[in-house]
C-alpha positions in Angstrom: 169.0 100.6 138.7 170.7 104.1 137.8 168.7 106.2 135.7 169.8 105.8 131.8 171.3 102.1 132.5 168.9 98.9 132.3 170.0 96.7 134.9 170.5 93.6 132.7 168.5 92.6 130.2 164.5 91.7 130.3 162.1 89.0 128.4 159.0 88.5 128.4 157.0 85.3 127.9 154.5 84.4 125.3 151.5 82.4 126.2 149.2 83.2 123.5 151.5 82.2 120.2 151.3 84.8 117.9 150.8 87.6 120.3 153.5 88.9 123.0 153.7 90.2 126.2 152.2 87.7 128.6 152.3 85.9 132.0 154.7 83.4 133.4 152.4 80.3 134.1 149.7 80.6 131.6 149.8 77.1 129.9 148.1 74.2 130.9 149.5 70.6 132.3 151.8 69.0 129.8 152.1 71.8 127.3 155.6 73.9 127.3 156.7 76.8 125.5 159.7 77.5 123.5 163.3 79.9 123.6 163.0 80.3 127.4 159.6 80.1 129.0 158.5 77.8 131.4 158.4 74.1 130.6 157.0 71.0 133.1 159.6 69.5 134.4 157.5 66.4 136.0 154.1 65.9 137.0 154.3 68.4 140.1 154.1 71.6 137.8 156.4 74.0 136.0 159.9 74.1 136.9 162.0 77.1 136.4 164.0 77.9 133.4 168.2 77.7 133.7 170.0 80.8 133.3 167.1 83.2 134.9 168.6 85.6 137.1 165.8 87.9 138.3 162.2 88.0 137.4 160.5 91.5 137.3 156.6 91.7 137.4 155.4 95.1 135.9 151.8 96.1 136.6 150.6 99.5 134.9 147.0 100.8 135.9 146.1 102.9 132.7 143.4 104.6 131.9 140.3 103.0 129.7 140.7 105.6 127.1 140.3 104.1 123.7 143.8 105.9 122.5 145.9 105.0 125.7 147.6 101.8 123.9 149.1 102.5 120.5 151.5 100.3 118.5 154.4 102.3 118.8 154.4 101.7 122.6 154.1 97.7 121.7 156.5 98.3 119.6 158.8 99.5 121.6 157.9 96.9 124.3 158.9 94.4 121.9 162.2 95.8 120.5 163.2 96.5 124.6 163.0 93.0 125.3 164.6 91.7 122.1 168.3 94.1 123.0 167.7 92.4 126.6 166.8 89.3 125.4 169.6 87.1 126.7 170.6 88.7 130.0 168.5 86.9 132.1 165.6 89.2 133.6 162.2 87.8 132.9 159.7 90.5 133.0 155.7 89.6 133.2 153.8 92.6 131.7 150.7 93.5 132.9 148.0 96.0 132.2 144.6 97.1 134.1 142.5 99.3 132.3 140.4 101.7 134.6 138.8 105.0 133.7 140.7 107.7 135.0 143.7 105.7 136.5 141.6 105.9 140.3 143.2 103.9 142.9 139.9 103.0 144.6 139.1 100.4 147.8 138.0 97.7 145.0 141.4 98.5 143.0 143.5 98.4 145.7 141.8 95.1 146.6 142.6 93.6 142.8 146.3 94.9 142.7 147.0 93.0 146.2 145.1 89.9 144.8 146.9 90.1 141.4 150.5 90.5 142.9 149.6 87.2 145.4 148.2 85.5 142.1 151.4 85.8 140.3 154.0 85.0 143.5 152.3 81.5 143.8 153.2 81.1 140.2 157.0 82.5 140.4 157.2 79.5 143.5 159.4 77.7 141.1 161.9 80.4 140.3 161.6 81.7 144.3 162.7 78.1 145.2 165.4 78.2 142.7 166.5 81.6 144.5 165.8 84.0 141.7 164.5 87.6 142.8 161.5 89.0 142.3 161.0 92.4 142.0 157.5 93.8 141.6 156.6 97.5 140.2 153.4 98.9 139.8 153.3 102.2 137.4 150.0 104.4 138.0 150.1 106.4 134.9 147.4 109.4 133.8 147.6 111.2 130.3 146.7 114.4 128.9 148.5 117.5 127.1 151.5 118.1 129.6 154.2 119.8 128.4 157.4 121.2 130.1 157.1 124.2 131.6 160.0 126.8 130.5 163.1 126.4 131.6 162.2 123.0 133.4 163.4 119.8 132.8 162.8 116.4 132.1 164.7 114.6 134.3 163.6 116.2 137.8 160.4 114.0 137.8 158.5 116.4 139.3 154.7 117.2 138.6 155.6 121.0 139.6 158.1 121.4 136.2 154.7 120.3 134.0 151.4 121.9 133.2 148.4 121.1 131.2 147.0 122.6 127.7 143.3 122.7 126.9 143.4 119.5 124.6 140.7 116.9 123.2 142.8 114.2 124.3 143.1 115.7 128.0 141.6 112.7 130.1 137.4 112.6 130.4 137.6 111.8 134.0 138.5 115.4 134.7 134.5 115.7 134.3 133.4 112.5 136.0 131.5 114.4 138.3 129.4 115.7 135.8 129.1 112.0 134.1 128.0 110.7 137.6 125.4 113.4 137.8 124.2 112.7 134.4 123.4 108.9 135.6 121.6 109.5 138.6 119.9 112.1 136.8 118.6 110.0 134.3 117.7 107.4 136.8 115.5 109.9 138.3 114.2 111.3 135.6 112.9 107.7 134.1 112.1 106.4 137.5 114.3 103.6 136.7 113.7 99.8 138.2 116.7 98.6 138.9 117.6 95.2 140.1 120.4 94.1 142.6 121.2 90.8 144.1 122.5 87.4 143.0 120.0 84.9 141.0 117.4 83.3 143.1 117.8 86.9 145.7 117.1 89.4 143.3 115.6 92.2 144.7 113.8 95.3 143.1 114.4 99.3 143.8 112.6 102.2 142.1 114.7 105.3 141.9 112.6 108.3 142.7 114.4 110.5 145.2 117.9 111.0 146.1 117.0 108.8 149.2 115.9 106.0 147.1 119.7 106.4 145.6 121.3 106.5 148.6 119.2 103.2 149.6 120.7 101.3 146.3 124.2 102.1 146.9 124.1 101.1 150.5 122.5 97.7 149.9 124.2 96.8 146.4 127.2 98.8 146.5 128.2 98.9 150.2 128.0 102.8 149.8 126.8 105.5 152.2 126.3 108.4 150.0 125.2 109.0 146.6 126.5 108.3 142.6 127.1 112.1 141.9 127.8 113.4 145.8 130.5 111.4 146.8 130.9 108.0 144.7 131.8 109.6 141.9 134.9 112.3 142.0 136.4 114.1 139.1 140.2 114.8 138.7 141.3 117.2 139.8 145.1 118.5 138.6 146.3 115.8 135.6 149.8 116.8 136.9 149.6 115.4 140.0 146.5 113.1 139.7 148.6 110.1 139.2 151.1 111.1 142.2 147.8 111.1 144.4 147.0 107.5 143.6 150.5 106.5 144.1 150.5 107.5 147.9 147.1 106.2 148.2 148.1 102.8 146.8 151.5 103.0 149.0 149.8 103.8 152.6 147.7 100.8 151.3 150.5 97.9 150.9 152.8 99.6 153.4 150.1 98.8 156.0 149.2 95.2 154.9 151.3 92.6 156.8 151.0 90.4 153.6 153.4 92.0 151.6 156.4 93.0 154.6 158.4 90.5 152.5 157.9 91.5 149.2 159.6 94.8 147.4 157.2 96.7 145.9 158.0 99.8 143.6 155.5 102.4 142.9 156.1 104.9 139.8 153.6 107.9 138.7 153.5 109.4 135.4 151.5 111.2 132.7 151.5 110.5 129.2 150.9 112.8 125.9 149.9 111.0 123.3 150.5 113.5 120.7 154.1 114.5 121.6 154.7 110.5 122.8 156.5 112.1 126.2 156.0 110.4 129.4 157.1 112.5 132.7 157.5 110.8 136.0 155.9 112.7 138.8 156.8 110.6 141.6 160.3 112.8 142.5 162.4 109.7 142.1 165.1 110.7 140.1 167.3 107.6 140.6 165.0 105.0 139.5 165.0 104.2 135.8 162.6 101.1 135.2 161.8 98.7 132.2 158.3 101.0 131.3 160.8 103.9 131.2 163.3 102.7 129.0 160.2 101.5 127.0 159.0 105.0 126.9 162.0 106.2 125.8 162.1 104.4 122.8 158.4 105.9 122.4 159.6 109.2 122.9 162.5 108.6 120.0 159.8 107.8 117.8 158.7 111.5 117.5 155.4 113.4 117.8 152.5 111.3 116.2 152.1 112.5 112.5 148.3 111.8 112.5 145.2 112.9 114.2 144.5 109.5 115.9 146.1 109.7 119.1 144.5 113.8 119.5 141.3 114.1 118.2 138.3 113.6 120.3 138.2 109.6 120.7 135.3 107.9 118.6 136.0 104.1 119.4 134.1 101.5 116.8 134.2 98.9 120.0 133.3 98.3 123.7 135.8 96.0 125.7 135.4 94.0 128.9 138.4 91.7 129.4 140.7 89.7 131.3 143.9 92.1 132.5 146.2 88.7 131.5 145.0 88.5 127.8 147.6 90.6 126.3 146.7 93.3 123.3 143.2 92.5 124.1 142.2 95.7 122.1 143.8 94.0 118.9 142.2 90.9 119.4 138.6 92.2 119.8 139.3 94.2 116.6 140.8 91.1 115.0 137.9 88.6 115.9 134.8 91.3 115.8 135.7 93.5 113.1 137.8 91.4 110.8 140.8 93.8 110.9 144.4 92.3 111.0 145.3 95.7 112.2 144.5 97.4 115.2 144.5 101.3 115.0 144.6 102.9 118.0 141.6 104.6 119.6 139.5 101.8 117.7 138.7 100.0 121.3 137.4 101.5 124.4 138.3 99.1 127.1 137.8 97.7 131.0 140.3 95.9 132.1 141.1 93.7 135.3 141.9 90.5 136.6 138.3 90.3 138.7 135.9 91.1 135.7 134.8 87.1 135.9 133.9 87.2 139.4 129.9 87.6 138.7 129.1 87.8 142.5 130.5 91.2 142.9 129.2 94.6 141.6 131.7 97.2 140.1 133.0 99.7 141.6 132.5 103.9 140.4 134.6 104.3 137.8 133.9 101.1 135.9 130.2 101.9 136.3 131.2 105.7 135.1 133.5 104.4 132.5 130.7 101.9 131.1 128.0 104.7 131.0 130.4 107.4 129.4 131.1 104.5 126.5 127.7 103.7 126.1 126.0 107.2 126.4 128.7 109.9 125.1 130.8 107.6 122.6 127.8 105.7 121.7 128.6 102.0 122.0 126.4 99.8 121.6 128.3 96.8 121.0 131.0 95.6 124.0 133.0 92.2 123.5 133.5 90.8 127.0 137.0 88.7 126.5 138.0 85.9 128.5 140.6 83.7 128.4 138.0 81.0 127.8 134.4 81.1 127.1 133.5 79.9 131.0 135.5 83.0 132.5 133.5 85.0 129.3 130.8 83.5 130.7 130.9 84.4 134.3 132.5 88.3 133.1 129.1 88.8 131.1 127.2 87.6 134.2 129.0 90.1 136.5 128.0 92.7 133.9 124.2 92.3 133.3 123.8 91.1 137.3 125.2 94.7 138.3 122.7 97.0 139.1 123.7 99.9 137.1 125.7 98.5 134.2 122.7 95.9 133.9 120.4 98.9 133.6 121.9 100.2 131.1 122.6 97.7 129.0 118.8 96.9 128.7 117.9 101.3 128.7 120.7 101.6 125.7 120.1 98.0 124.1 124.0 97.5 124.3 124.7 93.8 122.8 127.5 91.9 124.9 129.6 89.6 122.8 131.1 86.8 124.8 134.2 85.1 123.5 137.7 83.8 124.7 140.7 84.9 123.7 141.1 83.2 120.4 138.2 84.5 119.1 135.5 81.6 119.5 132.1 83.1 121.0 129.6 82.1 123.5 126.8 80.3 122.1 
């Protein structure tokens, strides 16, 4: 669509009454949703709603930082939907929380699986001839500003620079965190367990060779944690662009996605000024996310220091990325507060968290360690769409050799619950 001009209105489904921005096919059999959501036409499954001209799936890959999601953003998102509600475009908005927004092999697989799952959900619309556009947005954050004399509209990382601030992404120090993780294991001669129940093995970490053995056996990695598993962000201006290129190369070389139109964007946001700078160079493309950030930008600078001071969240969180406004739900159900304030929850969210048979990747592990050790988070909400899913997520955390060890070492409390606040017994 032309820059600055929406290509029709966008509509967002609401699978969770009282909350916004959900997916399209989140209802159980026999259930229906009013005001334009999917309904059961017969016993064969959900039917496409009349009058829908286009579907847009937007997957935002953002940081786990507690300040990354604000009320201003969600207000703008909702306003954009309301303005365009009746024009016929359905927007399915999804968000993944990844420490540092690093696109690893695991994250790529997760994005691909997410897209495939969504395409299966959209079949009634495909069958009705409704076009489907897919967008993946890679977003970094930091105290980025325009260089003197440069323009916002160029969408080039050459036109922005980073100034020192406490809200620059902590993953510019990721390798230091990795060194600390590894050093702790060696200093304590830690005994780590790996494998699934019935096939668990133990390994004592006394040398770097032991670290390499653990990484190969449990994580399929040839190397050490600090040596080449976790890496730091080199430049916040170019980071999102670099991750976009990695994802693009993988998508373009995968025949599974040849028939799909998948658009990638990259950008950097400034928590203080509410500016969002696209850095992918595509000056001809203005997406739904850009229109949302235009509204956020117009709200002006943040008046308090909640976005810009060093993050000090009250809770850590793992959540399935289909659960919209998961951080606000955690605050409501665990802290008993109806209003969510930016910075309250440090979150790790993805589609595959319930895959209990897998270990976590480098940046989820580094993010968890950082949250526990440096942010002092000793309580972590584990939120699934239902209790069975929450149980699987909790099992995966405890099964992971590194996370499981840090849960025990720091006496971390895992509170498993569903999206309605019901807790696992």
